[in-house]
C-alpha positions in Angstrom: -56.6 -69.4 95.9 -55.8 -68.6 99.5 -58.5 -69.5 102.0 -58.9 -66.2 104.0 -62.1 -66.8 105.8 -63.6 -69.5 108.1 -67.1 -70.1 109.3 -67.5 -71.5 112.8 -71.1 -72.3 113.7 -71.8 -72.0 117.4 -75.5 -71.4 117.6 -76.3 -74.7 119.4 -77.7 -74.6 122.9 -75.2 -77.1 124.4 -77.9 -79.2 126.0 -75.4 -82.1 126.7 -73.6 -79.7 129.1 -76.6 -78.5 131.1 -76.9 -77.0 133.7 -73.6 -75.1 132.9 -74.9 -74.0 129.5 -78.0 -72.5 131.1 -76.0 -69.3 131.6 -72.7 -69.7 129.6 -71.9 -70.6 126.1 -70.7 -74.2 125.8 -67.8 -73.1 123.7 -66.3 -71.0 126.6 -66.2 -74.0 128.9 -62.4 -74.6 129.5 -60.3 -77.6 128.9 -58.1 -77.0 131.9 -57.7 -73.2 131.6 -58.3 -72.6 127.8 -61.9 -72.4 126.4 -62.8 -75.1 123.8 -63.4 -72.5 121.1 -59.8 -71.2 121.4 -58.4 -74.5 120.0 -60.8 -74.3 117.0 -59.8 -70.7 116.2 -56.2 -71.4 116.8 -56.3 -74.2 114.2 -57.8 -71.9 111.6 -55.3 -69.1 112.4 -52.3 -71.5 112.1 -53.6 -72.5 108.7 -53.5 -68.9 107.5 -57.1 -67.9 108.0 -57.5 -64.1 108.5 -61.1 -63.7 109.4 -63.4 -65.9 111.6 -67.2 -65.6 111.1 -69.1 -67.0 114.1 -72.7 -68.1 113.4 -74.2 -67.4 116.7 -77.5 -67.3 118.7 -78.6 -65.5 121.8 -76.3 -65.9 124.8 -73.1 -66.4 122.8 -71.7 -62.9 123.4 -68.9 -64.3 125.6 -67.3 -66.1 122.6 -66.8 -62.8 120.7 -65.7 -61.0 123.9 -63.0 -63.7 124.5 -61.3 -62.8 121.2 -61.7 -59.0 121.8 -59.3 -56.7 123.6 -60.0 -56.2 127.3 -58.4 -52.9 128.1 -59.4 -53.0 131.8 -57.8 -56.4 132.4 -54.7 -55.5 130.4 -54.3 -52.3 132.5 -54.7 -54.3 135.8 -52.1 -56.9 134.7 -49.7 -54.1 133.7 -50.1 -52.3 137.0 -49.4 -55.5 138.9 -46.4 -56.4 136.7 -47.9 -59.7 135.5 -46.0 -59.6 132.3 -46.5 -63.2 131.2 -50.3 -63.0 131.7 -50.4 -59.6 130.0 -48.7 -61.0 126.9 -51.1 -64.0 126.8 -54.2 -61.8 127.0 -53.0 -59.3 124.4 -52.1 -62.2 122.0 -55.6 -63.6 122.3 -57.2 -60.2 121.6 -55.2 -59.7 118.5 -54.9 -63.3 117.0 -57.6 -62.9 114.3 -60.3 -60.6 112.9 -63.6 -61.8 114.4 -67.2 -61.0 113.2 -70.5 -62.7 113.7 -74.0 -63.3 112.3 -77.1 -64.4 114.1 -78.9 -67.7 113.3 -82.2 -66.7 114.7 -83.7 -70.2 114.2 -81.7 -73.4 114.5 -82.5 -74.8 111.1 -79.5 -77.0 110.6 -75.8 -76.8 109.6 -76.6 -75.9 106.0 -78.7 -73.0 107.1 -76.0 -71.8 109.5 -73.4 -71.8 106.7 -75.8 -69.9 104.4 -76.2 -67.2 107.1 -72.6 -66.2 106.4 -73.0 -65.9 102.6 -72.7 -62.1 102.5 -69.6 -62.1 104.6 -67.8 -64.8 102.5 -68.5 -63.3 99.0 -67.2 -65.1 95.9 -64.3 -66.9 97.4 -63.6 -70.4 98.9 -63.8 -70.7 102.6 -63.3 -73.1 105.5 -65.9 -74.5 107.9 -64.9 -75.8 111.3 -67.4 -77.1 113.8 -67.1 -75.5 117.2 -67.0 -78.6 119.3 -64.5 -80.7 117.3 -60.9 -80.3 118.4 -58.2 -81.8 116.2 -54.6 -81.9 117.4 -51.8 -82.3 114.9 -48.6 -80.5 114.0 -50.1 -79.6 110.6 -53.6 -78.2 111.3 -56.3 -80.5 110.0 -57.9 -77.6 108.1 -54.5 -76.8 106.5 -54.3 -80.4 105.3 -57.6 -79.9 103.5 -56.5 -76.6 102.0 -53.5 -78.3 100.5 -55.6 -81.0 98.9 -57.9 -78.3 97.5 -55.0 -76.4 96.0 -53.7 -79.6 94.5 -57.0 -80.2 92.9 -57.6 -76.8 91.3 -59.5 -75.3 94.2 -62.1 -78.1 94.6 -64.2 -78.6 97.7 -62.6 -81.0 100.2 -64.4 -82.7 103.1 -62.3 -83.9 106.0 -63.0 -87.5 107.0 -61.8 -90.1 109.6 -62.3 -93.8 109.9 -64.8 -95.0 112.5 -65.8 -98.4 113.6 -68.5 -99.9 111.4 -71.0 -100.1 114.3 -70.7 -96.3 114.8 -71.7 -95.1 111.3 -75.1 -94.0 112.5 -73.5 -91.2 114.5 -72.0 -89.4 111.5 -72.4 -88.3 107.9 -70.6 -91.1 105.8 -69.0 -90.4 102.5 -68.9 -92.6 99.4 -66.9 -92.2 96.2 -64.0 -93.5 94.0 -60.6 -94.1 95.5 -57.9 -91.6 94.3 -55.2 -92.8 96.7 -55.0 -94.3 100.2 -56.1 -91.0 101.8 -58.4 -89.5 99.2 -61.7 -90.2 97.5 -63.4 -88.4 94.7 -66.8 -88.2 96.3 -70.1 -89.3 94.7 -72.1 -88.4 97.7 -72.8 -88.6 101.4 -75.3 -90.5 103.6 -76.5 -89.0 106.8 -76.2 -91.3 109.8 -76.7 -94.6 108.0 -77.2 -97.9 109.8 -74.0 -100.0 109.8 -75.5 -102.4 107.2 -76.4 -99.5 104.9 -73.1 -97.5 105.2 -71.2 -97.3 101.9 -67.8 -96.8 103.8 -66.6 -96.2 107.3 -65.4 -92.7 106.5 -67.1 -90.2 108.7 -67.2 -86.4 108.6 -66.3 -84.9 112.0 -66.5 -81.2 111.1 -63.8 -79.9 108.8 -64.7 -78.6 105.3 -63.2 -76.5 102.5 -66.0 -75.3 100.3 -66.4 -73.2 97.2 -69.0 -70.5 97.0 -71.1 -72.7 94.6 -72.5 -74.2 97.8 -74.5 -71.1 98.6 -76.7 -71.3 95.5 -77.4 -75.0 96.4 -78.2 -74.2 100.0 -80.7 -71.5 98.8 -82.7 -74.1 96.8 -82.5 -77.4 98.7 -85.6 -78.5 100.7 -85.5 -79.3 104.4 -84.0 -82.7 105.1 -83.4 -84.8 108.1 -84.8 -83.4 111.3 -86.8 -80.9 109.2 -83.6 -78.9 108.8 -81.4 -77.6 106.0 -78.6 -80.1 105.9 -75.1 -79.3 104.6 -74.9 -83.0 103.7 -77.8 -82.6 101.2 -76.1 -79.6 99.6 -72.8 -81.4 99.3 -74.6 -84.3 97.6 -75.8 -81.9 94.9 -72.4 -80.3 94.6 -70.8 -83.7 94.0 -73.0 -84.1 90.9 -71.9 -80.7 89.5 -68.2 -80.3 90.6 -65.3 -82.4 91.8 -65.5 -82.8 95.6 -62.9 -84.8 97.5 -62.9 -86.5 100.8 -59.5 -86.6 102.6 -58.5 -88.7 105.6 -56.7 -86.0 107.7 -54.1 -86.8 110.2 -54.7 -85.8 113.8 -56.2 -86.7 117.2 -59.8 -85.7 117.2 -61.9 -84.9 120.3 -65.6 -84.5 120.2 -66.0 -82.0 123.0 -69.7 -81.6 122.2 -70.3 -84.4 124.7 -69.0 -85.1 128.2 -67.0 -88.2 127.3 -65.1 -86.4 124.5 -64.6 -83.4 126.8 -63.1 -85.7 129.5 -60.8 -87.4 127.0 -59.5 -84.0 125.9 -59.0 -82.7 129.4 -57.0 -85.8 130.5 -54.9 -85.9 127.3 -54.1 -82.2 127.4 -53.2 -82.5 131.1 -50.8 -85.4 130.4 -49.2 -83.5 127.5 -48.7 -80.2 129.5 -45.2 -80.4 131.1 -46.2 -77.8 133.7 -49.0 -79.9 135.3 -48.4 -83.5 134.1 -46.6 -84.8 137.2 -49.0 -83.1 139.6 -52.0 -84.4 137.6 -50.7 -88.0 137.7 -50.0 -87.8 141.4 -53.4 -86.4 142.2 -55.1 -88.9 140.0 -53.3 -91.8 141.7 -54.3 -90.4 145.1 -57.9 -90.0 144.1 -58.1 -93.6 142.7 -56.7 -95.0 146.0 -59.0 -92.8 148.0 -62.0 -94.1 146.2 -60.8 -97.8 146.3 -60.2 -98.1 142.6 -57.5 -100.4 141.4 -56.2 -100.4 137.9 
């Protein structure tokens, strides 16, 4: 069954990007000249998603506005014969149908997903976290869709290998090996210590889920951090249905923190033919100016 809808939770306060996020949504902070959230939505659209459901909180209006039409700006660009810029802005405003629902209290990722239940209905859907960018020719979420289709519409959790000493940063999956890239899951462990981690396969923020998850999310108790954890609901789902973990292909950037954001900015600059040479020259000059030798 085609995945038509995707939930993107963006209700977080972005405290790791203060003071900028005191007044603007973290997701609108640009990597060079493109907001972080653009890359997440673009991935979903390229995978065939037709509707994006943002789970928001107060102060996130700029994210929705970014994907809306801006008639005043379009008219200005047209008057000034800025054809290239006009085409770009119109494309962004029409790339996908966008709607939103408020998460009035930040009660966890599971709670955020549940907020979108009425908009999803009785069909499978994607979840993409709003601060995880994955770059690959075949979108990461599309790779999960294909695995779901190959397994009769089962839920699929995207995973990546992480160093054993970093398992405490992620949800870690466990299960039975299907092939070198796929596990049939028996459960997940939230942020285990390295010595307690069942594998080194971490969940960075890509999911294909069946609507069965909503019934579970409505009944689970609060878990870690006194929040409703999607991990807990997936653990229950694993006992009732087939759930697969799939090692997707792609370069992943955790732009929810400064280090990941800088990694993405540098890599994107190096891969952009219009600015690569200028960026390298400026970087060399800045290193010399500050007495830094590589």
